[in-house]
DSSP file (Angstrom, degrees, kcal/mol; ACC not computed):
  #  RESIDUE AA STRUCTURE BP1 BP2  ACC     N-H-->O    O-->H-N    N-H-->O    O-->H-N    TCO  KAPPA ALPHA  PHI   PSI    X-CA   Y-CA   Z-CA
    1    1 A X              0   0    0      0, 0.0     4,-0.1     0, 0.0    85,-0.0   0.000 360.0 360.0 360.0  97.9   78.1  104.4   91.0
    2    2 A X        +     0   0    0      2,-0.1     2,-0.1     0, 0.0     3,-0.0   0.803 360.0  77.3 -88.7 -34.3   78.4  108.0   90.2
    3    3 A X  S    S-     0   0    0      1,-0.1     2,-0.6    31,-0.0     0, 0.0  -0.327  85.6-109.3 -76.2 159.7   78.9  109.6   93.5
    4    4 A X        -     0   0    0     -2,-0.1    -1,-0.1    33,-0.0    -2,-0.1  -0.794  41.4-128.9 -85.7 124.7   82.2  109.5   95.5
    5    5 A X        -     0   0    0     -2,-0.6     2,-0.4    -4,-0.1    32,-0.1  -0.378  12.6-125.2 -79.4 155.7   81.5  107.2   98.4
    6    6 A X        -     0   0    0     31,-0.1     2,-0.3    -2,-0.1    -1,-0.1  -0.769  30.9-108.4 -95.4 138.0   82.3  108.3  102.1
    7    7 A X        -     0   0    0     -2,-0.4     2,-0.4     1,-0.1    31,-0.1  -0.541  30.4-135.8 -68.6 127.7   84.6  106.0  104.1
    8    8 A X        -     0   0    0     -2,-0.3     2,-0.3    29,-0.2    36,-0.1  -0.731  17.5-148.2 -82.9 131.0   82.7  104.2  106.8
    9    9 A X        -     0   0    0     -2,-0.4     2,-0.3     2,-0.0    -1,-0.0  -0.726  15.4-176.8-101.3 151.8   84.4  104.1  110.2
   10   10 A X        -     0   0    0     -2,-0.3     2,-0.6    40,-0.1    35,-0.0  -0.983  19.2-140.4-147.3 137.8   84.1  101.3  112.6
   11   11 A X        -     0   0    0     -2,-0.3     2,-0.4    40,-0.0    40,-0.1  -0.888  20.9-150.1-103.2 122.3   85.7  101.1  116.1
   12   12 A X        -     0   0    0     -2,-0.6     2,-0.3    38,-0.1    38,-0.1  -0.723  16.6-117.2 -94.6 138.8   87.0   97.6  117.0
   13   13 A X     >  -     0   0    0     -2,-0.4     4,-2.3     1,-0.1     5,-0.2  -0.559  19.8-133.3 -69.9 131.5   87.2   96.2  120.4
   14   14 A X  H  > S+     0   0    0     -2,-0.3     4,-2.0     1,-0.2     5,-0.2   0.893 105.7  51.1 -53.8 -44.9   90.8   95.6  121.6
   15   15 A X  H  > S+     0   0    0      1,-0.2     4,-0.8     2,-0.2    -1,-0.2   0.891 109.6  50.3 -65.6 -35.8   90.0   92.2  123.0
   16   16 A X  H >> S+     0   0    0      1,-0.2     3,-1.1     2,-0.2     4,-1.0   0.944 110.0  51.7 -62.1 -43.6   88.3   91.2  119.6
   17   17 A X  H 3< S+     0   0    0     -4,-2.3     3,-0.5     1,-0.3    84,-0.3   0.853 104.6  55.8 -64.3 -35.3   91.4   92.4  117.8
   18   18 A X  H 3< S+     0   0    0     -4,-2.0    -1,-0.3     1,-0.2    -2,-0.2   0.719 112.5  43.1 -69.8 -21.3   93.7   90.3  120.0
   19   19 A X  H << S+     0   0    0     -3,-1.1    48,-0.3    -4,-0.8    -1,-0.2   0.523 100.8  99.4 -99.3  -8.9   91.8   87.2  119.0
   20   20 A X     <  -     0   0    0     -4,-1.0    80,-2.5    -3,-0.5    81,-0.5  -0.289  59.9-138.4 -87.9 167.8   91.6   88.0  115.3
   21   21 A X  E     -AB  65  99A   0     44,-2.8    44,-2.5    78,-0.3     2,-0.4  -0.652  12.8-146.4-111.5 165.3   93.4   87.0  112.2
   22   22 A X  E     -AB  64  98A   0     76,-2.8    76,-2.4    42,-0.2     2,-0.3  -1.000   6.0-162.5-136.1 136.6   94.6   89.2  109.2
   23   23 A X  E     -AB  63  97A   0     40,-2.5    40,-2.1    -2,-0.4     2,-0.5  -0.885  10.5-146.2-112.4 153.1   94.9   88.4  105.5
   24   24 A X  E     -AB  62  96A   0     72,-2.3    71,-3.3    -2,-0.3    72,-1.0  -0.980  21.8-161.9-119.1 127.8   96.8   90.3  103.0
   25   25 A X  E     -AB  61  94A   0     36,-2.7    36,-1.6    -2,-0.5     2,-0.6  -0.851  22.4-144.3-114.1 142.3   95.4   90.5   99.6
   26   26 A X  E     -AB  60  93A   0     67,-2.7    67,-1.9    -2,-0.4     2,-0.4  -0.941  32.6-169.2 -96.1 123.6   96.6   91.3   96.1
   27   27 A X  E     - B   0  92A   0     32,-3.2     2,-0.3    -2,-0.6     3,-0.2  -0.973   6.4-170.2-121.8 127.2   93.7   93.1   94.5
   28   28 A X  E     + B   0  91A   0     63,-2.5    63,-1.5    -2,-0.4     3,-0.1  -0.815  59.1  44.7-120.4 164.2   93.3   93.9   90.8
   29   29 A X  S    S+     0   0    0      1,-0.3     2,-0.5    -2,-0.3    -1,-0.2   0.637  71.4 132.2  81.1  18.1   91.0   96.0   88.6
   30   30 A X        +     0   0    0     -3,-0.2    -1,-0.3    26,-0.2     3,-0.1  -0.896  22.1 165.7 -91.3 126.6   91.0   98.9   91.1
   31   31 A X        +     0   0    0     -2,-0.5     2,-0.3     1,-0.2    -1,-0.1   0.278  54.9  25.7-128.3  10.7   91.5  102.1   89.1
   32   32 A X  S >> S-     0   0    0      1,-0.1     4,-1.1     0, 0.0     3,-0.9  -0.972  82.7 -98.8-163.3 164.7   90.6  105.0   91.4
   33   33 A X  H 3> S+     0   0    0     -2,-0.3     4,-1.8     1,-0.3     5,-0.1   0.808 118.5  64.9 -61.4 -29.6   90.4  105.9   95.0
   34   34 A X  H 3> S+     0   0    0      2,-0.2     4,-3.0     1,-0.2     5,-0.3   0.879  95.4  59.7 -60.3 -36.1   86.7  105.3   95.0
   35   35 A X  H <> S+     0   0    0     -3,-0.9     4,-2.4     1,-0.2     5,-0.2   0.971 105.7  46.7 -53.8 -55.2   87.5  101.6   94.3
   36   36 A X  H  X S+     0   0    0     -4,-1.1     4,-2.7     1,-0.2    -1,-0.2   0.884 113.4  49.7 -57.1 -39.6   89.4  101.3   97.5
   37   37 A X  H  X S+     0   0    0     -4,-1.8     4,-3.2     2,-0.2     5,-0.3   0.907 109.6  49.3 -66.9 -41.8   86.5  103.1   99.3
   38   38 A X  H  X S+     0   0    0     -4,-3.0     4,-2.2     1,-0.2    -2,-0.2   0.900 114.3  47.1 -72.1 -34.9   83.8  100.8   97.9
   39   39 A X  H  X S+     0   0    0     -4,-2.4     4,-2.5    -5,-0.3     5,-0.3   0.972 113.7  47.2 -61.8 -52.6   85.9   97.8   98.9
   40   40 A X  H  X S+     0   0    0     -4,-2.7     4,-3.1    -5,-0.2     5,-0.2   0.923 114.0  47.1 -52.9 -50.9   86.5   99.1  102.4
   41   41 A X  H  X S+     0   0    0     -4,-3.2     4,-1.3     1,-0.2    -1,-0.2   0.934 111.6  50.2 -59.7 -48.2   82.9  100.0  102.9
   42   42 A X  H  < S+     0   0    0     -4,-2.2    -1,-0.2    -5,-0.3    -2,-0.2   0.907 117.6  39.0 -58.8 -42.3   81.6   96.7  101.7
   43   43 A X  H >< S+     0   0    0     -4,-2.5     3,-1.8    -5,-0.2     6,-0.3   0.904 110.1  57.1 -77.1 -40.0   84.0   94.7  103.9
   44   44 A X  H 3< S+     0   0    0     -4,-3.1    -1,-0.2     1,-0.3    -2,-0.2   0.722  97.9  63.8 -68.9 -16.6   83.9   96.8  107.0
   45   45 A X  T 3< S+     0   0    0     -4,-1.3     2,-0.4    -5,-0.2    -1,-0.3   0.592  81.0  99.7 -82.7  -7.2   80.0   96.4  107.2
   46   46 A X  S X  S-     0   0    0     -3,-1.8     3,-2.0    -4,-0.2    -3,-0.0  -0.623  76.8-136.6 -76.0 134.0   80.4   92.7  107.8
   47   47 A X  T 3  S+     0   0    0     -2,-0.4    -1,-0.1     1,-0.3    19,-0.0   0.870 103.6  55.7 -61.2 -32.7   80.1   91.8  111.4
   48   48 A X  T 3  S+     0   0    0     21,-0.1    18,-2.7    17,-0.1     2,-0.5   0.544  92.2  83.5 -75.5  -7.7   83.1   89.5  111.1
   49   49 A X  E <   +C   65   0A   0     -3,-2.0    16,-0.3    -6,-0.3     3,-0.1  -0.845  46.2 171.5-104.9 129.9   85.4   92.2  109.8
   50   50 A X  E     +     0   0A   0     14,-3.2     2,-0.3    -2,-0.5    15,-0.2   0.807  67.4  12.3-101.9 -38.1   87.1   94.5  112.4
   51   51 A X  E     -C   64   0A   0     13,-1.4    13,-2.7   -40,-0.1    -1,-0.4  -0.995  59.3-174.8-143.1 139.5   89.6   96.5  110.3
   52   52 A X  E     -C   63   0A   0     -2,-0.3     2,-0.4    11,-0.2    11,-0.2  -0.995   3.9-179.6-135.3 135.6   90.1   97.0  106.6
   53   53 A X  E     -C   62   0A   0      9,-2.1     9,-3.2    -2,-0.4     2,-0.4  -0.988   7.3-176.0-130.1 127.8   92.9   98.9  104.7
   54   54 A X  E     -C   61   0A   0     -2,-0.4     2,-0.6     7,-0.2     7,-0.3  -0.996   8.7-170.3-125.1 127.1   92.8   99.1  100.9
   55   55 A X  E  >> -C   60   0A   0      5,-2.9     5,-1.8    -2,-0.4     4,-1.6  -0.891   1.3-174.6-124.7 100.1   95.5  100.7   98.9
   56   56 A X  T  45S+     0   0    0     -2,-0.6   -26,-0.2     1,-0.2    -1,-0.1   0.876  80.7  55.2 -69.1 -35.6   94.4  101.0   95.3
   57   57 A X  T  45S+     0   0    0      1,-0.3    -1,-0.2     2,-0.1    -2,-0.0   0.921 117.0  37.2 -62.4 -40.9   97.7  102.3   93.8
   58   58 A X  T  45S-     0   0    0      2,-0.1    -1,-0.3    -3,-0.1    -2,-0.2   0.653 105.5-130.5 -82.4 -19.9   99.5   99.4   95.2
   59   59 A X  T  <5 +     0   0    0     -4,-1.6   -32,-3.2     1,-0.3     2,-0.3   0.820  65.7 118.8  72.4  32.0   96.7   96.9   94.6
   60   60 A X  E   < -AC  26  55A   0     -5,-1.8    -5,-2.9   -34,-0.2     2,-0.3  -0.920  39.4-174.3-131.7 158.1   96.8   95.5   98.0
   61   61 A X  E     -AC  25  54A   0    -36,-1.6   -36,-2.7    -2,-0.3     2,-0.4  -0.975  13.5-150.4-142.7 154.9   94.5   95.2  101.0
   62   62 A X  E     -AC  24  53A   0     -9,-3.2    -9,-2.1    -2,-0.3     2,-0.5  -0.996  12.3-171.4-130.6 132.0   94.5   94.0  104.6
   63   63 A X  E     -AC  23  52A   0    -40,-2.1   -40,-2.5    -2,-0.4     2,-0.5  -0.983   7.4-161.5-124.2 121.5   91.4   92.6  106.3
   64   64 A X  E     +AC  22  51A   0    -13,-2.7   -14,-3.2    -2,-0.5   -13,-1.4  -0.914  29.7 161.7-102.0 125.3   91.4   91.9  110.0
   65   65 A X  E     -AC  21  49A   0    -44,-2.5   -44,-2.8    -2,-0.5     2,-0.6  -0.934  46.0 -99.9-145.9 159.4   88.6   89.5  110.7
   66   66 A X    >>  -     0   0    0    -18,-2.7     4,-1.2    -2,-0.3     3,-1.1  -0.783  23.4-157.3 -86.9 123.6   87.2   87.0  113.3
   67   67 A X  T 34 S+     0   0    0     -2,-0.6    -1,-0.1   -48,-0.3   -47,-0.1   0.618  91.3  64.8 -74.5 -14.1   88.1   83.6  112.2
   68   68 A X  T 34 S+     0   0    0      1,-0.1    -1,-0.3   -20,-0.1     3,-0.1   0.664 110.1  38.9 -73.9 -17.8   85.2   82.3  114.3
   69   69 A X  T <4 S-     0   0    0     -3,-1.1     2,-0.3     1,-0.2    -2,-0.2   0.606 125.1  -3.4-110.9 -23.4   82.9   84.1  112.1
   70   70 A X     <  -     0   0    0     -4,-1.2     2,-0.3   -22,-0.1    -1,-0.2  -0.960  61.0-118.1-162.4 175.3   84.2   83.7  108.5
   71   71 A X     >  -     0   0    0     -2,-0.3     4,-2.0     1,-0.1     3,-0.2  -0.836  30.4-110.4-125.2 164.6   87.0   82.4  106.4
   72   72 A X  H  > S+     0   0    0     -2,-0.3     4,-1.7     1,-0.2     5,-0.1   0.898 118.5  54.2 -58.9 -40.3   89.6   84.0  104.1
   73   73 A X  H  > S+     0   0    0      1,-0.2     4,-1.7     2,-0.2    -1,-0.2   0.842 106.0  51.3 -63.6 -34.2   87.8   82.4  101.1
   74   74 A X  H  > S+     0   0    0     -3,-0.2     4,-1.8     1,-0.2    -1,-0.2   0.898 108.7  51.2 -70.5 -36.7   84.5   83.9  102.1
   75   75 A X  H  X S+     0   0    0     -4,-2.0     4,-2.0     1,-0.2    -2,-0.2   0.823 107.7  53.2 -66.1 -29.4   86.1   87.3  102.3
   76   76 A X  H  X S+     0   0    0     -4,-1.7     4,-1.9     2,-0.2    -1,-0.2   0.900 106.3  51.9 -67.4 -41.2   87.6   86.8   98.8
   77   77 A X  H  X S+     0   0    0     -4,-1.7     4,-2.3     1,-0.2    -2,-0.2   0.870 109.2  51.4 -67.1 -34.4   84.1   86.0   97.5
   78   78 A X  H  X S+     0   0    0     -4,-1.8     4,-2.6     2,-0.2     5,-0.3   0.938 106.3  54.3 -67.1 -44.0   82.8   89.4   99.1
   79   79 A X  H  X S+     0   0    0     -4,-2.0     4,-1.9     1,-0.2    11,-0.3   0.923 111.2  45.3 -54.6 -45.0   85.7   91.2   97.4
   80   80 A X  H  X S+     0   0    0     -4,-1.9     4,-1.8     1,-0.2    10,-0.3   0.878 111.7  52.1 -63.4 -43.7   84.5   89.8   94.0
   81   81 A X  H  X S+     0   0    0     -4,-2.3     4,-2.0     1,-0.2    -1,-0.2   0.852 107.5  50.5 -67.9 -33.9   80.9   90.6   94.7
   82   82 A X  H  X S+     0   0    0     -4,-2.6     4,-1.6     1,-0.2    -1,-0.2   0.907 109.0  52.5 -71.3 -38.3   81.6   94.1   95.5
   83   83 A X  H  <>S+     0   0    0     -4,-1.9     5,-2.8    -5,-0.3     6,-2.1   0.846 107.8  51.9 -59.7 -35.1   83.6   94.5   92.3
   84   84 A X  H ><5S+     0   0    0     -4,-1.8     3,-1.0     4,-0.2    -1,-0.2   0.925 110.8  48.3 -64.0 -44.3   80.6   93.1   90.3
   85   85 A X  H 3<5S+     0   0    0     -4,-2.0    -2,-0.2     1,-0.3    -1,-0.2   0.807 113.3  46.1 -73.4 -25.0   78.4   95.7   92.0
   86   86 A X  T 3<5S-     0   0    0     -4,-1.6    -1,-0.3    -5,-0.1    -2,-0.2   0.439 112.3-121.5 -92.5  -2.0   80.8   98.5   91.2
   87   87 A X  T < 5S+     0   0    0     -3,-1.0    -3,-0.2    -4,-0.5    -2,-0.1   0.763  90.1 100.9  67.8  28.0   81.1   97.2   87.6
   88   88 A X  S   <S-     0   0    0     -5,-2.8    -4,-0.2    -6,-0.2    -5,-0.1   0.608  74.9-141.9-113.8 -16.1   84.9   96.7   88.0
   89   89 A X        -     0   0    0     -6,-2.1    -5,-0.1    -9,-0.1    -9,-0.1   0.969  24.4-155.4  49.6  66.0   85.0   92.9   88.6
   90   90 A X        -     0   0    0    -11,-0.3     2,-0.4   -10,-0.3   -61,-0.2  -0.376   7.1-158.6 -66.3 146.2   87.8   93.0   91.2
   91   91 A X  E     -B   28   0A   0    -63,-1.5   -63,-2.5    -2,-0.1     2,-0.3  -0.942  11.4-178.1-121.9 152.3   89.8   90.0   91.6
   92   92 A X  E     -B   27   0A   0     -2,-0.4     2,-0.3   -65,-0.2   -65,-0.2  -0.983  13.6-168.4-147.5 155.0   91.9   89.1   94.6
   93   93 A X  E     -B   26   0A   0    -67,-1.9   -67,-2.7    -2,-0.3     2,-0.4  -0.986  33.1-109.6-141.6 153.0   94.2   86.5   95.9
   94   94 A X  E     +B   25   0A   0     -2,-0.3   -69,-0.2   -69,-0.2     3,-0.1  -0.687  35.2 170.4 -81.4 126.9   95.6   85.9   99.4
   95   95 A X  E     +     0   0A   0    -71,-3.3     2,-0.3    -2,-0.4   -70,-0.2   0.292  63.4   3.7-119.4   6.1   99.3   86.7   99.5
   96   96 A X  E     -B   24   0A   0    -72,-1.0   -72,-2.3     2,-0.0     2,-0.3  -0.951  53.0-157.9-177.1 165.7   99.8   86.5  103.3
   97   97 A X  E     +B   23   0A   0     -2,-0.3     2,-0.3   -74,-0.2   -74,-0.2  -0.983  21.9 145.5-152.6 140.1   98.3   85.7  106.7
   98   98 A X  E     -B   22   0A   0    -76,-2.4   -76,-2.8    -2,-0.3     2,-0.2  -0.942  51.5 -75.0-156.4-179.1   99.1   86.6  110.2
   99   99 A X  E  >  -B   21   0A   0     -2,-0.3     4,-2.4   -78,-0.2     3,-0.4  -0.606  39.3-123.2 -79.3 153.6   97.5   87.3  113.5
  100  100 A X  H  > S+     0   0    0    -80,-2.5     4,-3.1    -2,-0.2     6,-0.3   0.882 112.7  62.9 -62.8 -39.7   95.8   90.7  113.8
  101  101 A X  H  4>S+     0   0    0    -81,-0.5     5,-1.8   -84,-0.3     4,-0.4   0.890 109.9  39.4 -49.4 -45.4   98.1   91.4  116.8
  102  102 A X  H  45S+     0   0    0     -3,-0.4     3,-0.4     3,-0.2    -2,-0.2   0.912 115.6  49.0 -68.7 -48.9  101.0   91.1  114.5
  103  103 A X  H  <5S+     0   0    0     -4,-2.4    -2,-0.2     1,-0.2    -3,-0.2   0.853 121.1  36.8 -67.5 -35.1   99.5   92.9  111.5
  104  104 A X  T  <5S-     0   0    0     -4,-3.1    -1,-0.2    -5,-0.2    -2,-0.2   0.469 106.9-125.4 -95.8  -3.0   98.4   95.9  113.7
  105  105 A X  T   5 +     0   0    0     -3,-0.4     2,-0.3    -4,-0.4    -3,-0.2   0.873  44.8 174.4  58.9  39.5  101.5   95.8  116.0
  106  106 A X      <       0   0    0     -5,-1.8    -1,-0.2    -6,-0.3    -2,-0.1  -0.612 360.0 360.0 -73.6 130.6   99.3   95.4  119.1
  107  107 A X              0   0    0     -2,-0.3    -1,-0.1    -5,-0.0    -5,-0.0   0.408 360.0 360.0-100.5 360.0  101.3   94.9  122.3
């Protein structure tokens, strides 16, 4: 992947966010801002994912997702797959879990 990827935007429905969950990940083997963008874009394109924030310098990510459509373990597999496609072999582990309402501070 030689080009710098552009961040894909997605507008999430408020009602869907109120019903969603969030996982917090520790992610390793990200070594540039493009890594964070590749992860973000790969995850945000999933129908089950509503919001993604990846911070490569800190090695963390937050994924807001519909628990009716996927599981945290499936999302971890997607992170690993994206890393293999980017030749970085990202690894990740779940370090926290909350409701999306709490994670995004929705009232």
